[in-house]
C-alpha positions as CSV (number, residue, x, y, z in Angstrom):
1,X,27.9,-19.8,-13.5
2,X,28.4,-19.5,-9.7
3,X,29.1,-16.0,-8.3
4,X,32.0,-15.1,-6.0
5,X,31.2,-13.5,-2.6
6,X,32.1,-10.1,-4.0
7,X,29.9,-10.5,-7.1
8,X,27.0,-11.6,-4.8
9,X,27.5,-8.5,-2.7
10,X,27.6,-6.3,-5.7
11,X,24.3,-7.8,-7.0
12,X,22.7,-7.6,-3.6
13,X,23.5,-4.0,-3.0
14,X,23.1,-2.5,-6.6
15,X,20.5,0.3,-7.0
16,X,20.1,0.6,-3.2
17,X,20.0,4.0,-1.5
18,X,21.7,2.9,1.7
19,X,23.2,-0.2,3.4
20,X,23.8,-0.5,7.1
21,X,26.1,-3.3,8.3
22,X,27.9,-3.9,5.0
23,X,31.0,-5.4,6.6
24,X,29.0,-8.0,8.5
25,X,27.2,-9.1,5.3
26,X,30.6,-9.5,3.5
27,X,31.8,-11.7,6.3
28,X,28.7,-13.9,6.1
29,X,29.0,-14.1,2.3
30,X,32.5,-15.4,2.6
31,X,31.2,-18.4,4.4
32,X,27.6,-19.0,3.2
33,X,24.6,-17.4,1.5
34,X,22.8,-14.6,3.2
35,X,19.4,-15.0,4.8
36,X,17.1,-12.0,4.5
37,X,13.5,-10.9,4.8
38,X,11.3,-8.2,3.3
39,X,8.0,-7.4,5.0
40,X,4.8,-5.9,3.7
41,X,1.6,-5.1,5.6
42,X,-1.5,-6.2,3.5
43,X,-3.5,-3.0,3.6
44,X,-4.4,-1.1,0.4
45,X,-4.1,-2.5,-3.1
46,X,-0.4,-3.0,-4.2
47,X,0.7,-0.4,-6.7
48,X,3.5,-0.1,-9.2
49,X,5.9,1.3,-6.5
50,X,6.1,-2.4,-5.5
51,X,8.1,-3.0,-8.7
52,X,11.1,-1.5,-6.9
53,X,11.3,-4.2,-4.1
54,X,10.4,-6.8,-6.7
55,X,13.4,-5.9,-8.8
56,X,15.6,-6.2,-5.7
57,X,14.1,-9.5,-4.6
58,X,15.0,-10.8,-8.1
59,X,18.6,-9.6,-7.5
60,X,18.6,-11.3,-4.0
61,X,17.4,-14.6,-5.4
62,X,20.0,-14.4,-8.2
63,X,22.7,-13.9,-5.6
64,X,21.6,-17.0,-3.7
65,X,19.9,-15.2,-0.8
66,X,17.5,-17.3,1.2
67,X,14.7,-14.8,0.8
68,X,11.5,-14.6,3.0
69,X,8.5,-12.4,2.3
70,X,6.7,-11.5,5.5
71,X,3.0,-10.9,5.0
72,X,2.6,-8.8,8.2
73,X,-1.1,-9.3,8.9
74,X,-0.9,-8.2,12.6
75,X,1.0,-5.0,11.5
76,X,-1.7,-4.3,9.0
77,X,-4.2,-4.2,11.8
78,X,-2.0,-2.3,14.2
79,X,-1.4,0.6,11.7
80,X,-4.4,2.6,12.8
81,X,-6.8,-0.2,11.6
82,X,-6.0,0.3,7.9
83,X,-7.1,-3.3,7.4
84,X,-10.1,-4.5,9.4
85,X,-9.5,-7.9,10.9
86,X,-12.3,-9.5,8.8
87,X,-10.5,-8.5,5.6
88,X,-6.8,-9.1,6.7
89,X,-6.9,-12.8,5.9
90,X,-8.2,-12.2,2.4
91,X,-5.7,-9.5,1.8
92,X,-2.9,-11.7,2.9
93,X,-4.0,-14.2,0.2
94,X,-4.3,-11.4,-2.3
95,X,-0.8,-10.0,-1.6
96,X,0.8,-13.4,-1.9
97,X,-0.9,-14.1,-5.2
98,X,-0.1,-10.6,-6.5
99,X,3.6,-10.8,-5.5
100,X,4.0,-14.2,-7.1
101,X,2.3,-13.0,-10.3
102,X,4.4,-9.9,-10.6
103,X,7.7,-11.7,-10.1
104,X,6.6,-14.4,-12.5
105,X,5.7,-11.8,-15.1
106,X,9.3,-10.5,-14.8
107,X,10.7,-13.9,-15.4
108,X,11.9,-14.3,-11.8
109,X,12.0,-18.0,-10.5
110,X,10.1,-18.0,-7.2
111,X,10.5,-21.7,-6.2
112,X,13.0,-20.7,-3.5
113,X,11.0,-17.7,-2.3
114,X,9.4,-18.3,1.2
115,X,6.2,-16.7,2.3
116,X,5.5,-16.3,6.0
117,X,2.4,-14.9,7.7
118,X,3.1,-12.8,10.7
119,X,0.4,-14.2,12.9
120,X,1.9,-17.7,12.5
121,X,4.5,-16.8,15.1
122,X,3.7,-13.3,16.5
123,X,0.8,-14.7,18.6
124,X,3.0,-17.3,20.3
125,X,3.7,-17.1,24.0
126,X,7.5,-16.7,23.4
127,X,7.0,-13.8,20.9
128,X,4.5,-12.1,23.2
129,X,6.9,-12.3,26.2
130,X,9.7,-10.8,24.1
131,X,7.4,-8.1,23.0
132,X,6.6,-7.3,26.7
133,X,10.3,-7.3,27.4
134,X,10.9,-4.9,24.6
135,X,8.1,-2.6,25.8
136,X,9.8,-2.5,29.2
137,X,12.9,-1.0,27.5
138,X,11.5,1.0,24.6
139,X,10.6,4.6,25.3
140,X,7.5,6.2,23.9
141,X,9.6,8.8,22.2
142,X,11.8,6.2,20.4
143,X,8.7,4.1,19.3
144,X,6.8,7.2,18.0
145,X,9.9,8.5,16.2
146,X,10.7,5.2,14.6
147,X,7.2,4.8,13.1
148,X,6.8,8.4,12.0
149,X,7.3,7.7,8.3
150,X,5.6,4.3,8.2
151,X,2.7,4.2,10.6
152,X,-0.2,6.4,9.6
153,X,-0.1,9.7,11.6
154,X,-3.4,10.9,13.1
155,X,-4.3,13.6,15.6
156,X,-5.1,11.1,18.3
157,X,-2.7,8.2,17.7
158,X,-3.6,4.8,19.0
159,X,-1.3,2.7,21.3
160,X,-1.2,0.1,18.5
161,X,0.9,2.4,16.4
162,X,3.6,2.5,19.0
163,X,3.8,-1.4,19.1
164,X,4.4,-1.6,15.3
165,X,8.1,-0.6,15.1
166,X,9.2,-2.8,18.0
167,X,7.4,-5.8,16.5
168,X,9.1,-5.2,13.2
169,X,12.4,-5.3,14.9
170,X,11.5,-8.5,16.7
171,X,10.6,-10.2,13.4
172,X,14.3,-10.2,12.5
173,X,15.1,-12.6,15.4
174,X,12.0,-14.8,14.9
175,X,12.6,-15.2,11.1
176,X,16.3,-16.0,11.9
177,X,17.7,-13.7,9.2
178,X,21.0,-11.9,8.8
179,X,19.5,-8.8,7.2
180,X,16.2,-7.0,6.6
181,X,15.3,-5.2,3.4
182,X,12.9,-2.3,3.0
183,X,12.4,1.2,1.7
184,X,14.4,4.2,3.0
185,X,11.2,5.2,4.8
186,X,11.9,2.3,7.2
187,X,15.3,3.7,8.2
188,X,14.2,4.8,11.7
189,X,12.7,1.4,12.4
190,X,16.0,-0.2,11.3
191,X,18.0,2.1,13.7
192,X,15.6,1.1,16.5
193,X,16.2,-2.5,15.8
194,X,20.0,-2.1,15.8
195,X,19.7,-0.3,19.2
196,X,17.2,-2.5,21.0
197,X,17.8,-6.0,19.8
198,X,21.2,-6.4,21.5
199,X,19.5,-5.2,24.8
200,X,17.3,-8.3,24.5
201,X,20.3,-10.5,24.0
202,X,19.8,-10.8,20.2
203,X,22.4,-9.9,17.5
204,X,22.3,-6.8,15.4
205,X,21.2,-7.3,11.8
206,X,22.2,-5.6,8.6
207,X,19.7,-3.4,6.8
208,X,19.3,-2.6,3.1
209,X,17.2,0.3,1.8
210,X,15.9,1.0,-1.6
211,X,14.9,4.5,-2.7
212,X,11.2,5.4,-2.5
213,X,9.4,6.1,-5.8
214,X,7.6,9.5,-5.7
215,X,3.9,9.4,-6.4
216,X,2.3,10.9,-9.3
217,X,1.6,14.0,-7.2
218,X,5.3,14.3,-6.3
219,X,5.0,13.0,-2.7
220,X,5.5,9.3,-1.6
221,X,3.5,6.8,-3.6
222,X,1.0,5.5,-1.2
223,X,-1.7,2.8,-1.3
224,X,-4.0,5.1,0.7
225,X,-3.8,8.0,-1.8
226,X,-5.5,7.0,-5.1
227,X,-4.3,10.0,-6.9
228,X,-0.6,9.3,-6.2
229,X,-0.5,5.7,-7.5
230,X,-1.3,3.3,-10.3
231,X,-2.5,-0.1,-9.1
232,X,-1.3,-3.4,-10.7
233,X,-4.8,-4.0,-12.0
234,X,-5.6,-0.5,-13.3
235,X,-6.8,-0.6,-16.9
236,X,-4.9,0.8,-19.8
237,X,-7.4,3.7,-19.9
238,X,-6.9,4.4,-16.1
239,X,-3.1,4.4,-16.6
240,X,-3.4,6.9,-19.4
241,X,-5.8,9.1,-17.4
242,X,-3.6,9.1,-14.3
243,X,-0.3,9.8,-16.1
244,X,-1.8,12.6,-18.1
245,X,-3.0,14.3,-14.9
246,X,0.4,13.8,-13.1
247,X,2.6,16.7,-12.2
248,X,5.5,16.9,-14.7
249,X,6.8,20.4,-15.2
250,X,9.0,21.1,-18.2
251,X,12.7,21.0,-17.2
252,X,11.9,20.1,-13.6
253,X,13.8,16.9,-12.5
254,X,13.1,17.3,-8.8
255,X,10.2,15.3,-7.2
256,X,9.1,14.2,-10.7
257,X,7.2,11.0,-10.3
258,X,7.2,10.3,-14.0
259,X,11.0,10.5,-14.3
260,X,11.5,8.6,-11.1
261,X,9.4,5.7,-12.5
262,X,11.8,5.4,-15.5
263,X,14.9,5.6,-13.2
264,X,13.7,3.4,-10.2
265,X,11.4,1.0,-11.9
266,X,11.7,0.7,-15.7
267,X,15.4,0.5,-16.2
268,X,16.1,-1.8,-13.2
269,X,13.4,-4.2,-14.3
270,X,14.6,-4.2,-17.9
271,X,18.2,-4.9,-16.9
272,X,17.3,-8.0,-14.7
273,X,19.5,-11.0,-15.5
274,X,21.8,-8.9,-17.7
275,X,19.2,-7.6,-20.0
276,X,19.5,-4.4,-22.1
277,X,17.0,-1.6,-21.5
278,X,15.8,1.1,-23.8
279,X,13.2,3.7,-23.0
280,X,11.3,5.5,-25.8
281,X,9.8,9.0,-25.6
282,X,6.9,8.9,-28.0
283,X,7.2,12.1,-30.0
284,X,5.1,13.0,-33.1
285,X,6.8,12.8,-36.4
286,X,6.2,16.4,-37.1
287,X,8.5,17.2,-34.2
288,X,11.2,14.8,-35.1
289,X,9.8,11.4,-34.1
290,X,10.5,9.1,-31.2
291,X,13.6,9.6,-28.9
292,X,15.2,6.3,-27.7
293,X,17.4,6.2,-24.6
294,X,19.6,3.3,-23.4
295,X,20.4,4.9,-20.0
296,X,18.5,7.2,-17.6
297,X,21.2,9.8,-17.3
298,X,20.9,10.8,-20.9
299,X,17.1,11.1,-20.6
300,X,17.3,13.1,-17.4
301,X,19.7,15.6,-19.0
302,X,17.6,16.0,-22.1
303,X,14.5,16.6,-19.9
304,X,16.4,19.1,-17.8
305,X,17.5,20.9,-20.9
306,X,13.9,20.9,-22.3
307,X,14.9,18.7,-25.2
308,X,12.3,16.2,-24.1
309,X,8.7,17.6,-23.7
310,X,6.6,16.4,-20.7
311,X,3.9,15.2,-23.1
312,X,6.4,12.9,-25.0
313,X,7.8,11.6,-21.7
314,X,4.3,10.8,-20.4
315,X,3.3,9.1,-23.6
316,X,6.4,6.8,-23.3
317,X,5.7,6.1,-19.6
318,X,2.1,5.2,-20.4
319,X,3.3,2.7,-23.0
320,X,6.0,1.3,-20.6
321,X,3.6,0.9,-17.6
322,X,1.0,-0.9,-19.7
323,X,3.6,-3.2,-21.1
324,X,4.6,-4.2,-17.5
325,X,1.0,-4.5,-16.3
326,X,-0.6,-6.4,-19.1
327,X,0.6,-9.9,-18.0
328,X,-0.5,-9.1,-14.5
329,X,-4.0,-8.0,-15.6
330,X,-4.2,-11.2,-17.7
331,X,-3.3,-13.5,-14.8
332,X,-5.9,-11.9,-12.6
333,X,-8.6,-12.1,-15.3
334,X,-9.9,-15.5,-14.1
335,X,-12.9,-16.3,-12.0
336,X,-10.7,-17.5,-9.1
337,X,-8.5,-14.4,-9.1
338,X,-11.6,-12.1,-9.5
339,X,-13.2,-13.8,-6.5
340,X,-10.0,-13.3,-4.4
341,X,-9.9,-9.7,-5.4
342,X,-13.5,-9.1,-4.4
343,X,-13.0,-10.8,-1.0
344,X,-9.9,-8.7,-0.3
345,X,-11.3,-5.4,-1.6
346,X,-15.2,-5.7,-1.7
347,X,-16.9,-3.4,-4.2
348,X,-18.7,-0.5,-2.6
349,X,-22.4,-1.3,-2.0
350,X,-24.7,0.4,-4.5
351,X,-26.6,3.2,-2.9
352,X,-30.2,4.1,-3.9
353,X,-30.3,7.1,-6.2
354,X,-31.7,10.2,-4.5
355,X,-34.3,12.3,-6.4
356,X,-34.3,15.7,-4.7
357,X,-37.6,16.9,-6.2
358,X,-39.4,13.7,-5.1
359,X,-37.9,14.0,-1.6
360,X,-39.0,17.6,-1.3
361,X,-42.5,16.7,-2.4
362,X,-42.7,13.8,0.0
363,X,-41.4,16.0,2.8
364,X,-44.1,18.6,2.2
365,X,-46.8,16.0,2.0
366,X,-45.7,14.6,5.4
367,X,-45.6,18.1,6.9
368,X,-49.2,18.8,5.7
369,X,-50.4,15.4,7.1
370,X,-48.7,16.2,10.5
371,X,-50.3,19.7,10.6
372,X,-53.8,18.3,9.9
373,X,-53.4,15.6,12.6
374,X,-52.3,18.2,15.1
375,X,-55.2,20.5,14.3
376,X,-57.7,17.7,14.6
377,X,-56.3,16.6,17.9
378,X,-56.4,20.2,19.2
379,X,-60.1,20.6,18.2
380,X,-61.2,17.5,20.1
381,X,-59.5,18.8,23.3
382,X,-61.2,22.3,23.3
383,X,-64.7,21.9,21.8
384,X,-67.8,22.2,24.2
385,X,-69.9,19.0,24.6
386,X,-73.1,19.0,22.4
387,X,-75.1,16.8,24.9
388,X,-75.0,16.1,28.6
389,X,-75.6,12.9,30.3
390,X,-78.9,12.7,32.2
391,X,-79.5,11.0,35.5
392,X,-81.6,7.8,35.7
393,X,-84.4,9.7,37.7
394,X,-84.8,12.4,35.0
395,X,-85.0,9.8,32.4
396,X,-87.8,8.0,34.2
397,X,-89.8,11.3,34.5
398,X,-89.6,11.8,30.7
399,X,-91.0,8.3,30.1
400,X,-94.0,9.1,32.4
């Protein structure tokens, strides 16, 4: 069944936190399908927070959006060298394979999804000249402010981090899209794009932002913080261990990464293509048995009222995450995918085990040897000679 422009707009914007340029999108939808891109820099291993943009990409495709995924390899390098150049190419391949696998596991058709590598056009003379033109207009203050929530902040920032936001804005023009999609943490970059692109003679695009999923520690889920995230390839045991350690105070619904997963990830994924979602808190029979919810609001209220115990919520989330991750793990459990994973994220080299007692013994032995050598050398230098050389004449007299 074909959707009306209003139905497409509703599907495109559902579950988003903010939309900039809504009226322009509606005008375009009245004439044709929307063109949009979502970019990701292939740095750390993708984590379950990526389920949120995956759910929206599924909505976009269902709404007929011409969707492009930008694998921003140059951006990955510029972001304080999170991804060394020698690994970027392999991580680009890993990200593409992972995104395709995750979407397929969710039943999303990906035939019309387009993947673009940033360096395929960002190294062109035309793009470079536009980047220089932008640098001649963009202030250091605006560039630094735009990247504050996206580019890794360090005490002595590199110039590369200031180039990142402007290049992301330029990507909109070079990908020929009507809109850019990203997390709400990208908002300042989107505002920069709306301000500066018209100054270069390019049109202002619309921007769509999904909410950010808090990490397991309560802050933003980040690929660079292992304690805050669950990777797509984490084992069931790892998932259980991380969730059990996660902060989840009884009755606290603020900055609760466990509840946010159910709200922002589980329910949206389970309602794709009109599906019905239910979430089960796994409660022991002695306390009344499992509690089943068909909407997040009821679960949140019961948790706030302390009807749902954190342990029961966590048990349900562990089961839900493992249900989502199992097909992804299975797809990557092949020699080809394992090789790709090792190339992108090489295993740490094994270090030789240190034996403190042996090291101490060897050190003392070396010190004794050095002391004896020094003593011997000192004796040779100060001892009196035991014989003296005689002249040839004196030797002749003795012989006579």
